[in-house]
N, C-alpha and C positions, 0 to 999 in steps of 0.2 A: 158065915159070910153074909154081910148086909147088902140090901138092895140100895139103889140110888135114892129112892124115896125115904127109906129108913134112915140113911145117913143124913139126908137133908133135914128130916124131922128132928133127929137127936141133936144135930149141930145147931139148928135154929133155937131150940130150947136152951141149950148150953150158952149160946151167945146172949140170949135174953137175960139169963141169970147174971151174966158178966156185964150187963148194961152196954153191950156193943150196939151202936146205932145201926139200924136196918139189918137186923140179924138174919132174916131169910135171904136177903140179897147177898150178904157176905158169905153165907153158907153155899149158895149156888155158884157164886163167882169162883170160890176156891175149889169146889168140886169140878167145875167145868175146866179149870186150869189143870187139875190133876188128870182128868180124863181126856185132855186135848180136844175139847169140843166147845161149841158155843153154849152160852148159858141157856138159850132157848131150846137147844137140843136135849137138855136134861128132861124136858117135859115129855119127850117121846121115848124115854128109856127108864121111867120110874121103877119098873120091875127088874131091871138088869142088875145082876149081882156084881159087886165091886170086889176085885181081887185083893189079896193081902198086901201086895206091894203098894198099890194105889191107896188102900185104906190107911196104911202106915204113913204114907206121905201126906195124906189128907189130915191125919191126926196131928202131925207135926205143924202143919200150917194153922190148924185150929188153935193149937197151944200158943203159937206166936201171936195170932190175932186176938186171942183172949187176954193177952198181956198188952194190948193196945198198939202192937206193931202195925203200922198202916197197911191197909189192904193193897194199895197201889204198889208199895215196895215189895210185898209178897208176890204179886203178879208180875212185877218187873216192867210193866208198861201201863200207859194210860192214853186214852183218846182225847185229843184236844184240837178243836177247830178243824176237823176233817183230816188231821194227821195223827199217826200212831207214834208215840214217843217212848223210848226207854226211860225208866226212872230208877234211881237208887238214892241212898242216903246222903249223897254228896250235894243234892239239890232239892229245893222245895218242890213238893208235889204240885203240878199245875192244877189250878182251880177253875171250875166252870165260869165264874164271874170274870176271869181274865180274858175269856173269849170275847167279852163285850169290848174290852180295851183293844184287842186285835181288830175287831170289826170296825171300830171307830177310825183306826189308823188306815185300814184298807179303803174305807169310804173317802177319806181325805186325800189319799194318794192316787185313787183312780182317775184316769184322764190326764194326769200330769206328766205322763211319759217317764223318762228317767228321773229318779230322785234318790237322794242319799238319806238313809235312815240310821240313826244311832239308837241302839237299845242298851239301856243301862241296867245291868243285872241279868246276865245271860241265864243263870240257873240251868235247867234242863235243856234250854234252847227253845222252849215252847213258843215264845213270842217271835224271835227272828225266823225260826223254821216255818211257822204258820204264815208269817208275812212274806217270806221268800217264796213259799209254795203258791201264794195267791197273787203276788205282785211280780210279774216276770221281768219288769224293767228296773226293779229296785236294786240299788247297791246298799248292802247292810253291813254296819260295823256293830258288833255286840261285845260288851266288856263285862268282866266279872273279876272279883278279887280272888276267887277260888280256882286253882288249876284243876282240881278234881271235877268241879262243876263244868268247867270249860271242856274238859275231855269228854264228858257225857254229852254236852251240847254239840260238839264236833261230830260225834258218832251219829247223833240224830240228824244233823244237817247232811251228813254223808249219805244216809239212807234215802234221802230225797234228792241227791245229786246237787246239793246247794253249796258245797264248799267253795266253789268258784265265785259265788255271789255274796257269801257271808264271811266276813273276816272276824275272827274271834281274837280278843286281846285280853291278857291278864293285866288288870289295871285297877288302881285304887282311885276312886273319883275325888278323893280329898287330897290327891297329889297333883302337883302342877302339870305333870306329863299329859294329862287328859286334854289340856288346851292345845296340844300338838296334833290332835286327830283331824283337824280341818273343820269345815263347816258343813252343816246338814240342813236338809229341808224339813225333816221331822225328827224329833227326839221323843222316845217313848220309854217309860219306866214303870215297873211295878216294884217299888223299892221296899226295904224293910220298914214297915210303918207301925208296928206294935211298940208301944212304949215299954220301958224296962219295968215299970210298976204293974203293967197289965199282963206281962208275959207269963207269969206263974199261974194266972187264972185261965189260961187257954186249955184246950183239950189235952189230955194226957199224951195222946199219940203225937201231937205237935211238939210239946215240951220235951218229951223223952227222945224222940227219934228224928225229927226234921232238923236241918242245920240251923242253929240258933241265930247265926249272923244273917240268915236270909229272912228271918221273922221279925227280929227286934233291932232297933238302931241303938239300943242301950242308953237311950235318952228319953226325950218327951214324945217321940213318934214323928217328929217333923225335921229331923236333922238332914235327911236326904233331900227332902223337898226344898229346903232352903239352899242347899248346895247346888242342886240341879238347876233351880231357877236362876241362881247367881251366875251359872255358867252359860246361860242362854245368850248373854250379850256377846260371848266369844264363839260359841259353837252353833248357834242357830242363825240361818240366813234371814235377811229381812223378809217379812211375810211368812216365815216358817212357823211350824206348829209344834207345840209341846203337848204330850198326852201322859197323864198320870192315872194309875189306879190308886184308890184310897180306901181306908177303913171306915167303919161306921162313925158318923158324926165328925169326921175330920175335914169335910169339904170347906167349911167356913174359914178355918185357919189357912188352908191351902190356897184358897182364892185370894186371901189377904197377902200371902207370901208372893203369889204370882203378880198381883197388882203392884206390890212394892218393887218388884223387879221389872216393871214397865211392860208386862204382858197384857194384851188387850183381847177383846172378843172372847172373854172367858165364858165357858159353857160347862154345865154340870149335867151328867147323864145318870139316871137311876137304873139300878139293876132290877131283876124280876122280883126281888123282895122289897123294892121301893127304897133301897139304900142308895145314897148319892155316891156312886162307885167310881165314875170316870170324870176327871176334870181336865179340860183342854183349853188352851189359849194360844194366841199368836204374838209373835214379836212385832212390835210397831215398826 
């Protein structure tokens, strides 16, 4: 029977050999999950023996993680902008940089009272749930092409009592039916922005396990930006705002797309790594 510290030490070394990023953190998070405790609690129980059932479960998780199965899917949840969300393979794992997108939308919506927000690409529901949790007067419509992703998003919204203020719709934004949604004060989207040619060069855990249609547009990376900007003439109110998340070095082309579609007051916001991550503009 191994102690907590022994298991962590062995697992960290194993993950290092398998080139798993942040090996100690992964080892700790998985063991805390198995032992039903917080990661920080492990530091107070280094000498505690771990039983066979827990050790066997831990080893199963270690095996999956060593095969690049994402940590967040193994844990089944992720923290995002002060909300805790269920996650599974039906939706993209929420990233920390998307919190900046949510923050920008919240700042724009504050003080405006009631406003209608359209979220394009529900995924796990991270954006609409975080917005609904922080903007008590907002009416939110969130759309996705995947019913499985929408079911997950609905569960996350329900856990925060937001189902009455967030309407989820299964919808293809390249179909004309989207134009029947009405008009919105804010449109926000973190669309699939990886080009088809770049997709295979991504981390193995993304390529193998996350939903491909949430990562790549199967084109040049700008297909969704072009479509969403084109829809602003119908879906965005006069003076309304559009918010995008973007990949590295995409902002120049996205700004050009927005300008071509008569959006003004365009602003680019860098993330903590200095990448131009958020692009926002207004309808003239």
